[in-house]
Each structure stands twice: as structure tokens, then as C-alpha cells.
DSSP file (Angstrom, degrees, kcal/mol; ACC not computed):
  #  RESIDUE AA STRUCTURE BP1 BP2  ACC     N-H-->O    O-->H-N    N-H-->O    O-->H-N    TCO  KAPPA ALPHA  PHI   PSI    X-CA   Y-CA   Z-CA
    1    1 A M              0   0    0      0, 0.0     2,-0.3     0, 0.0     9,-0.2   0.000 360.0 360.0 360.0 135.6  278.2    0.5  158.1
    2    2 A G  E     -A    9   0A   0      7,-3.2     7,-3.4     2,-0.0     2,-0.5  -0.876 360.0-132.4-127.1 159.5  279.3   -2.8  159.6
    3    3 A F  E     +A    8   0A   0     -2,-0.3     2,-0.4     5,-0.2     5,-0.2  -0.946  27.9 174.7-111.6 128.7  278.3   -6.4  159.0
    4    4 A K  E >   -A    7   0A   0      3,-3.0     3,-2.5    -2,-0.5    -2,-0.0  -0.962  65.1 -29.3-143.5 121.8  277.7   -8.4  162.2
    5    5 A G  T 3  S-     0   0    0     -2,-0.4     3,-0.1     1,-0.3    -1,-0.1   0.789 122.3 -47.6  41.4  48.2  276.3  -12.0  162.1
    6    6 A G  T 3  S+     0   0    0      1,-0.3     2,-0.5     0, 0.0    -1,-0.3   0.461 119.1 105.5  87.8  -6.1  274.3  -11.6  159.0
    7    7 A I  E <   -A    4   0A   0     -3,-2.5    -3,-3.0     2,-0.0     2,-0.5  -0.917  69.1-130.1-114.1 137.3  272.7   -8.3  160.1
    8    8 A V  E     -A    3   0A   0     -2,-0.5     2,-0.5    -5,-0.2    -5,-0.2  -0.755  23.5-158.6 -82.8 125.3  273.8   -5.0  158.6
    9    9 A V  E     -A    2   0A   0     -7,-3.4    -7,-3.2    -2,-0.5     2,-0.5  -0.912   1.9-153.4-111.8 130.7  274.5   -2.5  161.4
   10   10 A R        -     0   0    0     -2,-0.5     2,-1.1    -9,-0.2    -7,-0.0  -0.850  10.0-144.3-104.4 133.2  274.4    1.1  160.5
   11   11 A D        -     0   0    0     -2,-0.5     2,-0.5     2,-0.0    -2,-0.0  -0.767  31.2-173.1 -93.1  89.1  276.4    3.6  162.5
   12   12 A C        +     0   0    0     -2,-1.1     2,-0.3     2,-0.0    -2,-0.0  -0.727  11.7 172.7 -94.3 132.9  274.0    6.5  162.4
   13   13 A Y        +     0   0    0     -2,-0.5     2,-0.1     2,-0.1    -2,-0.0  -0.926  41.7  31.9-129.1 158.3  274.9   10.0  163.7
   14   14 A G  S    S-     0   0    0     -2,-0.3     2,-0.3     2,-0.0    -2,-0.0  -0.392  89.4 -48.8  95.3-173.8  272.9   13.3  163.5
   15   15 A F        -     0   0    0     -2,-0.1     2,-0.1     1,-0.1    -2,-0.1  -0.643  48.6-116.7-103.3 156.8  269.3   14.1  163.4
   16   16 A T     >  -     0   0    0     -2,-0.3     4,-2.1     1,-0.1     5,-0.2  -0.452  32.0-109.0 -81.1 161.3  266.4   12.6  161.3
   17   17 A L  H  > S+     0   0    0      1,-0.2     4,-2.9     2,-0.2     5,-0.2   0.904 120.0  55.9 -55.8 -42.3  264.5   14.7  158.7
   18   18 A I  H  > S+     0   0    0      1,-0.2     4,-2.6     2,-0.2     5,-0.2   0.912 107.6  48.2 -56.5 -50.9  261.4   14.6  161.0
   19   19 A E  H  > S+     0   0    0      2,-0.2     4,-2.2     1,-0.2     5,-0.2   0.949 113.1  47.7 -62.9 -47.6  263.4   16.0  164.0
   20   20 A L  H  X S+     0   0    0     -4,-2.1     4,-2.2     1,-0.2    -2,-0.2   0.957 112.7  49.4 -61.0 -51.3  264.9   18.9  161.8
   21   21 A I  H  X S+     0   0    0     -4,-2.9     4,-2.4     1,-0.2    -1,-0.2   0.874 110.4  49.4 -53.6 -41.1  261.5   19.7  160.4
   22   22 A T  H  X S+     0   0    0     -4,-2.6     4,-1.9    -5,-0.2    -1,-0.2   0.869 110.0  51.2 -69.5 -34.5  259.9   19.9  163.9
   23   23 A V  H  X S+     0   0    0     -4,-2.2     4,-2.4    -5,-0.2    -2,-0.2   0.868 110.5  48.1 -71.6 -34.2  262.6   22.1  165.2
   24   24 A I  H  X S+     0   0    0     -4,-2.2     4,-2.3    -5,-0.2    -2,-0.2   0.938 113.9  48.0 -74.4 -42.6  262.2   24.6  162.2
   25   25 A I  H  X S+     0   0    0     -4,-2.4     4,-2.2    -5,-0.2    -2,-0.2   0.905 111.2  50.4 -59.7 -38.5  258.4   24.6  162.7
   26   26 A L  H  X S+     0   0    0     -4,-1.9     4,-2.3     2,-0.2     5,-0.2   0.927 112.4  48.4 -61.4 -49.8  259.0   25.2  166.5
   27   27 A I  H  X S+     0   0    0     -4,-2.4     4,-2.1     1,-0.2    -1,-0.2   0.880 110.5  50.2 -60.3 -42.1  261.2   28.0  165.7
   28   28 A G  H  X S+     0   0    0     -4,-2.3     4,-1.5     2,-0.2    -2,-0.2   0.857 110.4  48.2 -65.5 -40.7  258.8   29.6  163.3
   29   29 A V  H  X S+     0   0    0     -4,-2.2     4,-2.2     2,-0.2     5,-0.2   0.946 114.1  47.7 -71.3 -44.7  255.9   29.5  165.7
   30   30 A L  H  X S+     0   0    0     -4,-2.3     4,-1.6     1,-0.2    -2,-0.2   0.868 112.0  48.7 -59.6 -39.1  258.0   31.0  168.5
   31   31 A S  H  X S+     0   0    0     -4,-2.1     4,-2.0    -5,-0.2    -1,-0.2   0.828 107.8  53.3 -75.4 -27.5  259.3   33.7  166.4
   32   32 A A  H  X S+     0   0    0     -4,-1.5     4,-1.5     2,-0.2    -2,-0.2   0.897 112.7  47.5 -70.5 -45.5  255.8   34.6  165.0
   33   33 A L  H  X S+     0   0    0     -4,-2.2     4,-1.6     2,-0.2    -2,-0.2   0.818 110.2  51.5 -60.4 -37.4  254.7   34.9  168.8
   34   34 A G  H  X S+     0   0    0     -4,-1.6     4,-1.7    -5,-0.2    -2,-0.2   0.911 109.8  48.7 -69.7 -46.6  257.7   37.0  169.6
   35   35 A I  H  X S+     0   0    0     -4,-2.0     4,-1.9     1,-0.2    -2,-0.2   0.830 108.0  56.7 -66.6 -32.1  256.9   39.4  166.7
   36   36 A G  H  X S+     0   0    0     -4,-1.5     4,-1.4     1,-0.2    -1,-0.2   0.908 106.7  47.4 -62.5 -47.0  253.4   39.6  167.8
   37   37 A L  H  X S+     0   0    0     -4,-1.6     4,-0.9     1,-0.2    -2,-0.2   0.804 113.3  46.4 -66.1 -31.4  254.3   40.8  171.1
   38   38 A F  H  < S+     0   0    0     -4,-1.7    -1,-0.2     1,-0.2    -2,-0.2   0.828 107.1  59.7 -84.0 -29.0  256.8   43.4  169.9
   39   39 A A  H  < S+     0   0    0     -4,-1.9    -2,-0.2     1,-0.2    -1,-0.2   0.841 100.0  58.2 -67.8 -33.2  254.3   44.7  167.3
   40   40 A R  H  < S+     0   0    0     -4,-1.4     2,-0.9     1,-0.2    -1,-0.2   0.949  96.1  62.2 -56.1 -52.2  251.8   45.5  170.1
   41   41 A S  S  < S-     0   0    0     -4,-0.9     2,-0.3     1,-0.1    -1,-0.2  -0.697  94.3-136.1 -88.7 111.8  254.0   47.8  171.9
   42   42 A S    >   -     0   0    0     -2,-0.9     3,-0.8     1,-0.2    -3,-0.1  -0.464  16.9-164.8 -74.0 124.8  254.5   50.5  169.3
   43   43 A A  T 3  S+     0   0    0     -2,-0.3     4,-0.3     1,-0.2    -1,-0.2   0.635  89.4  55.2 -80.4 -11.2  258.2   51.6  169.0
   44   44 A F  T 3> S+     0   0    0      1,-0.2     4,-1.4     2,-0.1    -1,-0.2   0.358  77.4  98.1-107.8  17.8  257.3   54.5  167.1
   45   45 A S  H <> S+     0   0    0     -3,-0.8     4,-2.6     1,-0.2     5,-0.2   0.900  80.7  52.2 -61.5 -43.0  254.8   55.9  169.6
   46   46 A P  H  > S+     0   0    0      0, 0.0     4,-1.9     0, 0.0    -1,-0.2   0.896 110.7  47.7 -58.8 -34.8  257.3   58.4  171.2
   47   47 A M  H  > S+     0   0    0     -4,-0.3     4,-1.9     2,-0.2    -2,-0.2   0.810 109.7  53.8 -77.7 -21.7  258.2   59.9  167.8
   48   48 A L  H  X S+     0   0    0     -4,-1.4     4,-1.8     2,-0.2     5,-0.2   0.904 111.0  46.8 -76.9 -41.8  254.3   60.1  166.9
   49   49 A V  H  X S+     0   0    0     -4,-2.6     4,-2.2     2,-0.2    -2,-0.2   0.915 111.2  51.8 -69.2 -35.3  253.7   62.1  170.1
   50   50 A T  H  X S+     0   0    0     -4,-1.9     4,-2.5    -5,-0.2    -1,-0.2   0.920 111.6  46.6 -61.3 -40.9  256.7   64.3  169.5
   51   51 A Q  H  X S+     0   0    0     -4,-1.9     4,-1.4     1,-0.2    -1,-0.2   0.789 112.0  49.2 -76.6 -20.5  255.5   65.1  166.1
   52   52 A Q  H  X S+     0   0    0     -4,-1.8     4,-2.5     2,-0.2    -1,-0.2   0.824 112.3  50.1 -72.5 -34.6  251.8   65.8  167.2
   53   53 A L  H  X S+     0   0    0     -4,-2.2     4,-3.2     2,-0.2     5,-0.2   0.983 111.9  47.0 -67.9 -55.6  253.2   68.1  170.0
   54   54 A A  H  X S+     0   0    0     -4,-2.5     4,-2.3     1,-0.2     5,-0.2   0.877 114.9  46.7 -56.1 -42.8  255.4   70.0  167.4
   55   55 A S  H  X S+     0   0    0     -4,-1.4     4,-2.7     1,-0.2    -1,-0.2   0.966 112.9  48.4 -69.9 -50.2  252.5   70.3  165.0
   56   56 A A  H  X S+     0   0    0     -4,-2.5     4,-2.3     2,-0.2    -2,-0.2   0.908 112.6  51.0 -45.5 -51.5  250.1   71.5  167.8
   57   57 A T  H  X S+     0   0    0     -4,-3.2     4,-2.3     1,-0.2    -1,-0.2   0.880 110.1  48.0 -58.2 -44.4  252.8   74.0  168.9
   58   58 A L  H  X S+     0   0    0     -4,-2.3     4,-2.1    -5,-0.2    -1,-0.2   0.840 110.1  52.1 -76.1 -30.2  253.2   75.4  165.5
   59   59 A L  H  X S+     0   0    0     -4,-2.7     4,-2.2    -5,-0.2    -2,-0.2   0.939 110.3  48.7 -61.8 -43.1  249.4   75.8  165.0
   60   60 A A  H  X S+     0   0    0     -4,-2.3     4,-2.1     2,-0.2    -2,-0.2   0.896 110.1  51.2 -63.6 -40.8  249.1   77.6  168.1
   61   61 A Q  H  X S+     0   0    0     -4,-2.3     4,-2.3     2,-0.2    -1,-0.2   0.933 109.9  49.7 -57.7 -46.1  251.9   79.9  167.2
   62   62 A Q  H  X S+     0   0    0     -4,-2.1     4,-1.7     1,-0.2    -1,-0.2   0.911 111.2  49.7 -57.0 -43.3  250.3   80.6  163.8
   63   63 A A  H  <>S+     0   0    0     -4,-2.2     5,-2.2     1,-0.2    -1,-0.2   0.802 109.4  51.1 -69.3 -30.7  247.0   81.4  165.5
   64   64 A A  H ><5S+     0   0    0     -4,-2.1     3,-0.8     3,-0.2    -1,-0.2   0.845 110.2  49.2 -73.4 -35.8  248.7   83.7  168.0
   65   65 A L  H 3<5S+     0   0    0     -4,-2.3    -2,-0.2     1,-0.2    -1,-0.2   0.796 106.2  57.5 -75.6 -27.7  250.5   85.6  165.1
   66   66 A A  T 3<5S-     0   0    0     -4,-1.7    -1,-0.2    -5,-0.2    -2,-0.2   0.452 124.4-103.9 -78.0  -3.3  247.2   85.9  163.3
   67   67 A G  T < 5 +     0   0    0     -3,-0.8    -3,-0.2     1,-0.3    -2,-0.1   0.553  66.3 151.2 101.3   2.0  245.8   87.7  166.2
   68   68 A Q    > < -     0   0    0     -5,-2.2     3,-1.0    -6,-0.1    -1,-0.3  -0.585  36.1-150.0 -79.4 123.6  243.7   85.1  167.8
   69   69 A P  T 3  S+     0   0    0      0, 0.0    -1,-0.1     0, 0.0    -5,-0.1   0.767  87.1  46.0 -73.8 -24.1  243.5   85.8  171.5
   70   70 A N  T 3  S+     0   0    0     -7,-0.1     2,-0.6     2,-0.1    -6,-0.1  -0.243  70.8 147.0-108.2  43.0  243.1   82.3  173.0
   71   71 A A    <   +     0   0    0     -3,-1.0     2,-0.3    -8,-0.1   -11,-0.1  -0.685  24.7 138.5 -83.2 123.0  245.7   80.4  170.9
   72   72 A S        -     0   0    0     -2,-0.6     2,-0.4   -16,-0.0    -2,-0.1  -0.970  49.2-123.6-152.2 166.1  247.1   77.7  173.2
   73   73 A V        -     0   0    0     -2,-0.3     2,-0.4   -13,-0.0   -16,-0.0  -0.991  21.9-157.9-121.9 133.6  248.2   74.1  173.2
   74   74 A R        -     0   0    0     -2,-0.4     2,-0.5     2,-0.0    -2,-0.0  -0.903   1.2-161.3-110.5 130.4  246.6   71.6  175.7
   75   75 A I        -     0   0    0     -2,-0.4     2,-0.4     2,-0.0    -2,-0.0  -0.951  11.8-176.2-110.5 126.1  248.4   68.4  176.7
   76   76 A E        -     0   0    0     -2,-0.5    -2,-0.0     0, 0.0     0, 0.0  -0.965  23.9-132.6-125.0 147.8  246.2   65.7  178.2
   77   77 A H        -     0   0    0     -2,-0.4     2,-0.1     2,-0.0    -2,-0.0  -0.807  30.6-121.9 -95.2 125.8  247.4   62.4  179.6
   78   78 A P    >   -     0   0    0      0, 0.0     3,-1.2     0, 0.0    -1,-0.0  -0.443  14.2-127.4 -75.7 148.8  245.2   59.6  178.2
   79   79 A A  T 3  S+     0   0    0      1,-0.2    -2,-0.0     2,-0.1     0, 0.0   0.862 104.5  57.7 -52.0 -42.7  243.4   57.4  180.9
   80   80 A G  T 3         0   0    0      1,-0.3    -1,-0.2     0, 0.0    -3,-0.0   0.556 360.0 360.0 -77.3  -4.6  244.7   54.1  179.6
   81   81 A S    <         0   0    0     -3,-1.2    -1,-0.3     0, 0.0    -2,-0.1   0.414 360.0 360.0 -89.9 360.0  248.4   55.0  179.9
């Protein structure tokens, strides 16, 4: 801080509190949008399909061992994929 002709002159460096809060809010909004985009594309979908296929295969195997003549596993591709 200096004194120049009866006026106090401040040597200010850095950011104001309003600027910092604005940046924090902006980061929060952008991260919330990013999480929303990643949440839609399910990362566990391949694992779920694998588990369902294994379960259906085991069920068909048990049906075949029990003597059911038409024990099979049918895989269909969904229309929306």
C-alpha cells in the first residue's frame, strides 16, 4: 500500500471473492453436466449382458440334462442398439 498525493493507493494482486465463487460454481455446473453424460452410457452394460448370457446358458444346460428336448439359448440383437 502506498500514499500518493493524499490518496491511499493499494497494490492489489490476485482474484476477488466474487471471481473465485463464480469459478467454483462454473466448475460445479460443468462437472454435473459431465457426470450426467457419463451416467447415461452405462459402463456396466457389457458385464450385465455377459452375466445374462451365462445365466441363460446354465439354465439351458440344466433343462437339457433334465431331459427337455428343446433346451436352447436364443440371442437377439435389440432394435435400438
